[in-house]
C-alpha positions in Angstrom: -28.3 14.7 -3.9 -27.7 11.7 -6.2 -24.7 9.7 -5.8 -23.8 10.2 -9.6 -23.8 14.1 -9.2 -21.9 14.1 -6.0 -19.1 11.8 -7.4 -18.7 13.9 -10.6 -18.3 16.7 -8.5 -15.7 15.1 -5.9 -13.5 13.4 -8.3 -11.8 16.6 -10.0 -11.4 18.2 -6.5 -9.9 15.1 -5.3 -7.4 14.7 -8.3 -6.5 18.3 -7.6 -5.8 17.7 -3.9 -3.6 14.6 -4.7 -1.6 16.6 -7.3 -0.7 19.3 -5.0 2.6 19.0 -3.4 1.4 19.0 0.1 -1.5 20.0 2.4 -2.0 21.7 5.6 -3.9 20.0 8.6 -6.7 22.1 7.9 -6.9 21.2 4.4 -6.7 17.6 5.1 -9.7 17.9 7.7 -11.6 19.6 5.2 -11.4 17.2 2.3 -11.7 14.1 4.9 -15.1 15.6 6.2 -16.2 16.2 2.5 -15.5 12.6 1.8 -17.1 11.6 4.8 -20.3 13.6 4.2 -20.4 11.9 0.7 -19.9 8.5 1.9 -22.4 8.7 5.0 -25.2 9.8 2.3 -24.4 7.3 -0.4 -22.9 4.3 1.2 -25.9 2.6 3.3 -23.9 0.1 5.4 -21.5 2.7 6.4 -24.3 5.2 7.4 -26.2 2.7 9.5 -22.9 1.8 11.3 -22.3 5.5 12.1 -25.8 6.2 13.2 -25.6 3.4 15.5 -22.6 5.2 17.1 -24.3 8.5 17.0 -21.7 9.8 14.6 -23.1 12.2 11.7 -21.1 14.6 9.4 -22.4 17.4 11.6 -20.9 16.0 14.7 -17.5 15.7 13.8 -14.8 18.3 13.1 -11.4 16.1 12.6 -10.4 13.1 10.4 -9.4 11.2 13.5 -13.2 11.2 14.4 -14.4 9.4 11.5 -15.3 5.8 12.5 -13.0 3.2 11.3 -14.3 0.4 9.4 -12.7 -3.0 10.0 -10.9 -4.4 7.2 -12.7 -7.7 7.1 -16.2 -5.9 6.5 -15.1 -5.7 2.8 -15.6 -9.5 2.6 -19.0 -9.3 3.9 -20.6 -6.1 2.5 -20.5 -4.1 -0.7 -18.9 -0.6 0.8 -19.7 1.5 -2.4 -21.3 4.7 -3.0 -21.9 4.0 -6.4 -23.7 1.0 -7.5 -21.1 -1.8 -7.8 -22.2 -3.0 -11.3 -21.6 0.5 -12.6 -17.9 0.6 -11.3 -15.0 0.9 -13.9 -12.8 -1.6 -11.6 -13.2 -4.0 -8.8 -10.1 -5.0 -6.8 -10.2 -8.3 -4.9 -8.2 -9.4 -1.9 -6.0 -12.4 -2.4 -6.9 -15.7 -0.7 -4.9 -18.9 0.2 -7.7 -21.0 -1.2 -10.1 -20.8 -4.2 -13.3 -21.0 -1.9 -12.1 -18.3 0.7 -14.4 -15.3 0.6 -12.6 -12.3 -0.7 -12.8 -8.6 0.0 -14.0 -6.2 -2.9 -13.0 -2.6 -3.3 -15.1 -0.8 -6.0 -13.7 1.9 -8.1 -16.1 4.1 -10.2 -13.2 5.6 -11.9 -9.4 4.2 -12.0 -8.3 7.9 -12.5 -7.8 8.5 -8.8 -6.1 5.3 -7.8 -3.8 5.6 -10.6 -2.7 9.2 -9.6 -2.2 8.3 -6.1 -0.2 5.2 -7.2 2.0 7.5 -9.5 2.7 10.3 -7.2 3.6 7.8 -4.3 5.8 5.4 -6.5 7.5 8.5 -8.1 8.3 10.1 -4.8 9.2 7.3 -2.8 11.0 5.0 -5.3 11.8 6.8 -8.4 12.9 10.0 -6.7 13.8 9.0 -3.3 17.6 9.4 -2.3 18.0 6.3 -0.2 19.8 5.6 3.3 17.6 7.6 5.8 14.3 6.9 7.5 13.4 10.6 7.4 9.8 11.5 6.3 6.3 12.3 7.5 5.0 11.3 10.9 2.1 9.1 11.6 -1.0 11.4 11.6 1.0 13.7 9.2 1.9 14.0 5.6 5.4 13.1 4.7 7.6 16.0 4.1 10.0 15.1 1.4 12.7 12.3 0.5 15.4 11.1 2.6 18.9 12.3 2.9 21.3 11.7 -0.1 23.9 9.0 0.4 26.0 9.5 -2.8 24.2 7.3 -5.1 23.8 8.3 -8.6 20.7 10.1 -9.5 18.0 8.0 -11.3 16.9 8.8 -14.9 13.0 9.3 -15.4 13.0 5.6 -16.6 14.9 2.6 -15.7 15.0 -1.1 -17.0 12.6 -3.0 -14.8 12.1 -6.8 -14.1 8.7 -7.3 -12.5 8.2 -10.5 -10.4 4.3 -10.7 -10.5 1.9 -11.4 -13.2 0.5 -8.4 -15.5 -2.7 -6.9 -14.9 -4.0 -8.5 -18.2 -3.7 -11.9 -16.4 -5.1 -10.6 -13.1 -7.5 -8.2 -13.7 -9.0 -8.1 -10.2 -5.5 -7.6 -8.4 -4.5 -4.2 -7.2 -1.0 -5.2 -7.1 -1.1 -6.4 -10.7 -2.3 -2.9 -11.5 0.4 -1.1 -9.3 3.2 -3.0 -10.9 2.0 -2.8 -14.6 1.5 0.8 -14.0 5.1 1.2 -12.7 6.4 -0.5 -15.9 4.2 1.6 -18.3 5.2 4.8 -16.7 8.7 4.4 -15.3 10.1 1.4 -17.3 12.7 1.8 -19.8 13.3 -0.4 -22.9 14.0 -4.0 -21.8 11.8 -3.9 -18.9 9.3 -6.9 -18.7 7.3 -9.3 -16.5 9.1 -12.6 -15.5 6.4 -14.0 -13.5 2.9 -15.1 -15.1 -0.2 -17.0 -13.5 2.0 -20.1 -15.2 5.0 -19.4 -12.9 8.5 -17.8 -13.0 10.3 -17.3 -16.3 13.6 -18.2 -14.6 15.6 -18.2 -17.8 14.2 -14.7 -19.1 14.9 -13.5 -15.7 18.5 -14.8 -15.5 19.2 -13.0 -18.9 17.8 -9.8 -17.5 20.3 -10.0 -14.6 23.4 -11.1 -16.8 22.4 -8.0 -19.0 22.2 -5.6 -16.0 25.3 -7.1 -14.5 27.3 -6.5 -18.0 26.1 -2.6 -18.2 26.5 0.4 -16.0 22.9 1.7 -15.7 21.0 1.1 -12.7 17.9 -1.1 -12.9 14.8 -1.9 -10.7 13.5 -5.3 -9.4 10.0 -5.1 -8.2 7.6 -7.7 -7.0 6.0 -9.9 -4.4 8.2 -10.8 -1.6 7.5 -14.5 -2.0 8.7 -14.2 -5.7 12.2 -12.9 -4.5 12.6 -16.0 -2.3 12.1 -18.1 -5.3 14.8 -16.1 -7.0 17.0 -16.2 -4.1 16.5 -20.1 -4.2 17.4 -20.3 -8.0 20.5 -18.1 -7.5 21.7 -20.5 -4.6 20.9 -23.6 -6.7 23.4 -22.2 -9.6 25.8 -21.2 -6.8 25.5 -17.8 -8.2 25.8 -14.2 -6.8 24.9 -11.0 -9.0 26.6 -7.5 -8.9 23.9 -5.1 -10.0 25.1 -1.8 -11.2 25.5 0.9 -8.6 22.3 2.7 -7.9 20.1 -0.4 -8.7 17.1 -0.8 -6.3 14.5 -3.3 -5.5 11.0 -3.1 -4.0 9.2 -6.0 -2.5 5.8 -6.4 -1.0 2.9 -8.4 0.1 4.9 -10.9 2.3 5.0 -14.8 1.6 1.3 -15.7 1.5 2.3 -19.3 1.8 3.8 -19.0 -1.6 7.3 -19.7 -0.5 9.5 -20.6 2.5 9.2 -17.9 4.9 12.3 -15.8 6.4 12.7 -13.4 9.1 13.1 -9.7 7.7 16.6 -9.4 8.6 17.6 -12.6 6.9 15.5 -11.8 3.7 17.1 -8.5 3.2 20.6 -9.8 4.0 20.1 -12.7 1.6 19.0 -10.1 -1.1 21.8 -7.9 -0.6 24.3 -10.5 -0.8 22.7 -12.4 -3.8 22.1 -9.1 -6.0 25.1 -7.1 -4.9 22.7 -4.3 -3.4 23.0 -2.6 -0.1 20.1 -3.0 2.2 19.4 0.5 2.1 18.3 0.1 -1.8 15.8 -2.7 -0.7 12.7 -0.8 -0.2 9.3 -2.2 1.0 5.9 -1.2 -0.2 3.1 -1.5 2.3 -0.4 -1.6 0.8 -3.6 -3.5 0.8 -6.6 -3.8 -1.5 -9.0 -2.0 0.8 -6.7 1.0 0.3 -6.1 3.3 -2.6 -2.7 4.4 -1.7 0.6 2.8 -0.4 3.2 3.4 2.1 6.9 3.1 1.8 10.1 2.9 3.7 13.5 4.3 2.8 15.5 1.0 2.7 15.8 -1.8 5.2 19.3 -1.2 6.7 17.5 -1.9 9.8 14.0 -3.6 10.7 11.5 -2.8 11.5 11.8 0.1 9.0 9.6 3.3 9.1 6.8 3.5 6.8 5.6 6.8 5.2 2.9 8.0 3.2 2.0 10.9 0.9 -0.1 14.0 2.1 -3.5 12.5 1.4 -3.1 9.6 3.7 -2.7 9.7 7.5 -2.2 6.8 10.2 -3.1 6.5 13.8 -2.3 3.6 16.3 -5.2 2.4 18.3 -6.3 -0.1 21.0 -9.0 -2.1 18.9 -11.1 -2.9 22.0 -11.6 0.9 22.8 -10.7 2.8 19.7 -8.4 4.9 21.9 -5.2 6.3 20.4 -2.1 4.5 21.6 0.7 6.9 23.2 3.7 7.2 20.7 6.0 4.3 20.8 3.3 2.0 22.3 2.1 -0.9 20.3 -1.4 -1.1 19.0 -3.5 -1.7 15.7 -3.1 0.7 12.6 -5.9 2.7 11.3 -5.3 4.4 8.0 -7.4 7.3 6.7 -6.9 7.3 2.9 -8.6 10.1 1.1 -8.1 8.5 -2.2 -10.6 5.8 -1.2 -13.6 8.3 -2.0 -16.0 5.6 -3.0 -15.8 3.1 -0.1 -14.6 4.5 3.2 -11.5 6.7 4.0 -10.9 5.3 7.2 -10.0 1.5 8.0 -9.0 -0.5 11.0 -6.6 -3.0 10.0 -5.4 -6.2 11.5 -1.9 -4.9 11.4 0.3 -4.3 14.6 2.5 -1.0 14.6 3.8 1.9 16.8 4.0 5.6 15.8 7.5 6.7 15.7 9.4 9.8 14.5 9.2 9.7 10.8 6.1 7.6 10.2 5.1 4.2 12.0 6.7 0.7 12.3 4.9 -2.2 10.9 5.3 -5.0 13.5 3.1 -7.9 12.0 -0.1 -9.3 12.2 -2.4 -8.7 15.4 -2.4 -11.7 17.8 -3.9 -12.4 21.3 -6.0 -9.6 22.6 -5.3 -7.2 19.7 -6.8 -10.1 17.3 -9.7 -10.5 19.5 -10.1 -6.7 19.4 -10.4 -6.6 15.6 -12.8 -9.6 15.6 -15.1 -7.6 18.1 -14.9 -4.7 15.8 -15.9 -6.5 12.8 -18.9 -8.0 14.9 -20.0 -4.6 16.1 -19.5 -3.2 12.5 -21.7 -5.9 10.9 -24.4 -5.8 13.5 -24.6 -2.0 13.1 -24.4 -1.9 9.2 -26.9 -4.7 8.7 -29.4 -2.8 11.1 
């Protein structure tokens, strides 16, 4: 079967799968195996790697048996069922230098990525009632929002200040697409981007905060974690603290990436809460990456590490990177994510992020170091040797 015909058949079914409210374990397995069969047939590097391991679509029965592709393989190979030049969008990983080799994630259509983003953002940010870490478990879909805390219900749209450049300036950035789409879908009049590729529009952002403080309607601040550090520094330089209206909330993502001074997580959320007049329960962290097509969220950062949760089409495991064996619940290992929205590349990736499975999801514990990092490096070598034949 040609890749074009297979993709044309898969996309409507996958859109329906993402649009449904939940799925059973059997339904998740069925879609995961259907996607693996498609990727095995049309993604040559993945097929060669699986053949080297003796894994074929006929030999597996569950999503956790799908071989995990190390995340750095996206920098070395084109992991795409469709010809890369025929894809509608290509998202590229960010680098700390211009010369750094960047990973590429090819999307024949952006419709699946967009629906995945919209549904997760709406569920975990726009519609979530903050203050609890309840949710889905690692290896299981999330089952609804957290418990209510008396905060006012949000309208369908709120004024948003985005602390990241728009996608018109960063067309290959999945985060630029994510935040720009959040503004288009859920931003009320008065929303805007206050960071561009030229830097932060500090006067404009301060004016947004003054207008928000003078009003009574909740607002949202969304952006890269490092941009919030620049905002904290600017407020401190003015000796100013803001009191945002009740129900306002914040979303940060992406860490510091050497773009600002680094803060320990407790200090980061303490300073945000104090500077903006928000409880830490209203400070949400989104965990995502270019190599995935879906995101994870927590229910606020009253305590850290917080529990990350995803929607029903993405599941996670915690493994020993040297053996691939799943770690017992509560023990630290490297995170593996199976994201069914990544239909064109590979559903299952081995990250370089440490975590542990806990009730309600998983805790994100930072980058792999020592033995875990060496295990990830060996996994990359094994994949590349197998994928290149």
